[in-house]
C-alpha positions in Angstrom: 0.0 -0.1 0.1 1.3 3.3 -1.1 0.6 6.7 0.3 -0.7 9.2 -2.2 0.9 11.8 -0.3 3.1 12.1 3.0 1.3 12.6 6.2 2.0 15.9 7.5 0.8 17.0 11.0 -1.0 20.3 13.0 3.0 20.9 14.1 3.9 20.8 10.7 1.9 21.2 8.0 2.2 20.5 4.1 3.5 24.0 2.9 0.6 24.6 0.0 0.0 27.4 -2.4 -3.4 28.2 -3.6 -4.0 28.4 -7.4 -6.7 30.3 -8.9 -8.0 32.3 -11.9 -11.1 34.0 -11.5 -13.7 34.6 -8.2 -11.2 32.7 -6.2 -14.6 31.3 -4.4 -12.9 28.3 -3.7 -9.4 29.3 -2.9 -11.3 31.8 -0.1 -13.6 28.1 1.1 -10.1 26.8 1.6 -8.6 30.2 3.4 -11.3 30.3 5.8 -11.3 26.4 6.6 -7.8 27.4 7.6 -9.0 29.8 9.8 -11.3 27.3 11.4 -9.6 24.1 12.0 -6.4 22.8 12.6 -5.0 21.4 9.8 -1.9 19.5 8.3 -1.5 21.7 6.0 -0.8 25.4 5.4 -1.4 28.1 2.5 2.0 29.7 2.4 1.4 31.4 -1.0 -1.3 32.4 -3.9 -0.3 31.9 -7.3 -2.6 33.3 -10.7 -2.5 33.6 -14.5 -4.7 36.5 -14.0 -3.2 38.6 -11.4 -5.4 41.5 -13.3 -8.7 40.3 -13.3 -8.6 37.8 -10.6 -9.2 38.5 -6.7 -5.5 36.8 -6.1 -4.4 40.3 -5.3 -7.1 40.5 -3.0 -7.0 37.3 -1.5 -3.3 37.5 -0.6 -3.7 40.7 1.0 -7.0 39.6 3.5 -4.9 36.9 4.7 -1.1 37.9 4.8 -0.2 35.7 2.0 2.5 36.1 -1.0 1.5 36.6 -3.9 2.9 35.2 -7.7 1.5 36.0 -10.3 2.8 35.4 -14.1 -0.2 36.6 -16.7 -0.1 33.4 -20.0 -1.9 35.4 -22.2 0.8 38.1 -21.9 3.6 35.3 -21.5 2.8 33.8 -24.8 1.9 37.4 -26.6 5.4 38.2 -25.3 6.9 34.7 -27.3 5.1 35.6 -30.2 1.8 34.5 -30.1 -1.7 34.9 -30.1 -3.4 31.8 -29.3 -3.2 29.7 -25.2 -4.4 27.0 -27.3 -2.1 23.8 -26.7 -2.6 23.2 -30.6 0.7 22.8 -31.7 4.3 22.4 -31.0 5.3 25.5 -30.2 2.6 26.2 -28.2 2.8 23.3 -26.3 6.7 24.4 -25.9 5.0 27.7 -24.4 3.3 25.9 -22.1 5.9 24.2 -20.5 7.9 27.0 -19.9 5.1 29.5 -18.3 5.0 26.0 -15.5 8.8 26.0 -15.6 8.7 29.6 -14.3 6.2 28.6 -11.9 7.7 25.7 -10.7 10.7 27.5 -9.6 9.0 30.3 -7.7 7.5 26.5 -5.8 11.3 25.2 -5.2 12.5 28.4 -4.1 9.3 29.0 -1.4 9.7 24.8 -0.7 6.0 23.9 -1.8 4.7 20.8 -1.2 1.6 20.2 -2.1 -1.0 22.9 -4.5 -4.6 23.4 -4.8 -6.1 24.2 -8.2 -8.8 26.4 -7.0 -10.3 27.3 -10.4 -7.4 27.4 -12.0 -8.2 27.3 -15.7 -4.6 26.8 -17.5 -3.8 22.9 -17.9 -0.3 22.7 -17.1 2.0 20.2 -15.9 3.4 20.9 -12.3 1.6 17.6 -10.9 4.3 15.7 -12.4 6.8 17.4 -9.9 4.7 18.6 -7.0 1.4 16.6 -5.7 -1.5 18.9 -7.0 -5.3 18.7 -6.1 -8.3 19.9 -8.0 -11.9 20.3 -7.6 -14.0 19.3 -10.4 -18.2 20.1 -11.1 -19.0 16.8 -12.0 -19.4 12.9 -10.1 -15.7 11.4 -11.4 -17.1 8.5 -9.8 -19.7 7.8 -12.9 -18.2 5.8 -16.2 -19.2 5.3 -19.3 -19.5 1.6 -21.0 -15.9 1.6 -22.1 -14.6 2.8 -18.6 -13.7 7.0 -19.3 -14.9 9.2 -17.0 -18.6 10.1 -18.0 -18.5 13.8 -16.6 -15.0 14.9 -17.2 -14.3 17.6 -19.4 -13.1 21.8 -19.1 -14.9 24.8 -18.2 -19.0 24.3 -17.8 -19.4 20.7 -20.4 -18.7 18.2 -17.5 -22.2 19.7 -15.9 -23.9 20.3 -19.8 -23.2 16.5 -20.2 -24.9 15.3 -16.8 -27.8 17.6 -18.1 -28.3 16.3 -21.5 -28.0 12.9 -19.8 -31.1 13.5 -17.8 -29.1 13.4 -14.6 -31.2 14.9 -11.6 -28.3 15.9 -9.2 -24.8 17.9 -9.3 -21.6 16.3 -7.4 -18.4 17.7 -7.0 -14.8 15.6 -6.9 -11.9 16.1 -6.0 -8.9 14.4 -7.5 -5.0 14.0 -7.2 -4.0 15.4 -10.6 -2.2 13.8 -13.4 0.2 15.4 -15.3 -1.3 17.9 -18.1 -0.3 18.0 -21.2 -3.1 17.8 -23.7 -7.1 17.8 -22.8 -6.5 14.3 -23.1 -5.3 14.1 -19.8 -7.4 15.9 -17.5 -9.8 14.3 -14.9 -8.0 11.2 -14.7 -6.7 11.2 -11.3 -7.5 9.2 -8.4 -10.4 10.8 -7.2 -10.5 11.1 -3.0 -13.6 12.6 -2.2 -17.2 13.7 -4.0 -19.6 16.3 -2.3 -23.3 15.1 -1.5 -25.6 16.1 -4.8 -26.8 19.0 -5.6 -30.3 18.8 -7.5 -29.7 20.2 -11.0 -32.1 23.3 -11.7 -33.1 23.4 -15.4 -35.5 26.3 -14.5 -38.5 24.4 -16.0 -36.4 23.3 -19.9 -36.8 19.8 -20.6 -34.1 17.7 -21.9 -35.1 17.4 -25.0 -35.3 21.3 -25.7 -32.0 21.3 -24.7 -30.6 18.5 -26.9 -32.1 20.4 -29.5 -29.9 23.3 -28.7 -26.4 21.3 -28.2 -26.9 19.6 -31.5 -27.6 23.0 -33.0 -24.2 24.5 -32.1 -21.4 24.7 -35.0 -17.6 23.7 -34.2 -15.5 26.4 -33.0 -18.2 28.8 -32.1 -18.4 30.8 -29.1 -21.6 29.6 -27.1 -23.6 31.9 -25.5 -27.0 29.9 -25.9 -29.7 28.8 -22.7 -27.6 25.2 -22.3 -24.8 27.4 -21.5 -26.6 30.1 -19.1 -28.4 26.6 -17.5 -25.2 25.1 -17.0 -22.9 28.3 -15.5 -25.9 29.1 -13.3 -25.6 25.0 -11.9 -22.1 25.4 -10.9 -22.6 28.3 -9.2 -25.0 26.7 -7.1 -22.7 23.7 -6.6 -19.9 25.8 -5.7 -21.6 26.7 -2.5 -22.8 23.2 -1.8 -20.4 21.2 -3.1 -16.5 22.5 -3.7 -16.8 24.6 -0.9 -17.5 21.9 1.4 -15.7 18.6 -0.2 -12.2 20.5 -1.6 -11.3 22.2 2.2 -12.4 18.6 4.4 -10.6 16.3 1.3 -7.6 18.4 1.4 -7.3 18.0 5.1 -7.0 14.4 5.0 -5.1 14.2 1.9 -2.4 16.4 3.5 -2.4 14.3 6.9 -1.7 10.9 5.2 -5.3 9.7 4.8 -5.6 8.7 1.5 -3.6 4.8 0.1 -3.4 3.4 -2.9 -3.3 -0.8 -4.0 -3.3 -2.3 -7.5 -5.4 0.9 -8.1 -7.7 0.2 -5.5 -8.5 3.3 -2.8 -7.7 3.1 0.9 -8.8 5.8 3.5 -6.8 5.5 6.8 -6.0 1.9 6.1 -10.0 0.8 5.1 -10.8 0.0 1.5 -13.1 2.3 -0.3 -14.5 3.4 -3.5 -15.1 6.7 -2.7 -15.3 9.0 0.5 -17.8 11.5 0.5 -17.9 14.8 2.5 -21.3 16.3 3.5 -21.9 19.6 5.9 -22.7 17.2 8.7 -19.3 14.7 8.3 -18.2 12.1 5.7 -19.9 8.8 4.2 -17.6 5.7 3.5 -18.2 4.3 0.4 -16.9 0.8 0.6 -15.5 -1.3 -2.3 
């Protein structure tokens, strides 16, 4: 049995970096949790790819934390690229260069754990530093071929859940694998899920929303009813899902609660399929 993360203690917590790109609500939930609980992790740095538009600077000032910002779009422009997509060898090379500059800061600050709290860009940092991410979908659900049904970027997992007729959503916390392309996303071990958060379609039918999805054209900017409903449900899920499961699962992960053996997940030495983090405690789902 191999620990997913070497156990730390309240007296010697894991030095942790919070990464965010936007409103920072997930990052703030982590910081509030730390303030109210004795934890085996301690946020010592805030990192952002969007220093001019995110709340990173505000949160850093509120909690007295150092801030490191490295604007991804500006980085690409400075190196002659107008798009930050990972669709050419040169753009992938730039992403690795950008990630490398962040990693150098992580090493200097002796960061032991990274929390991707609403951090948008794909990065290969997880290959070098254990990294947790919170995802708007239940990643324990699988397709017939064993692939994760609700994997994907941005609002796609929620749209997929809506069109599949799901009645509710869950947030998932995963140990991130290396990100070199969108094929790699959401492939890591799921260490925690939130309780169910009912989906609200505001009276619209799945059939109606499927027609909207079918009418989309490849490459077009999406701003339709399906995307609007997905966006609203993601925000709702953050409150009842992300903000509950992410801090608590991180605390357990940091104290060394999780281990694996032959792809079997263990929580405090007990075989589990996943651990559900709720407002009133945890529920262990056994294999």
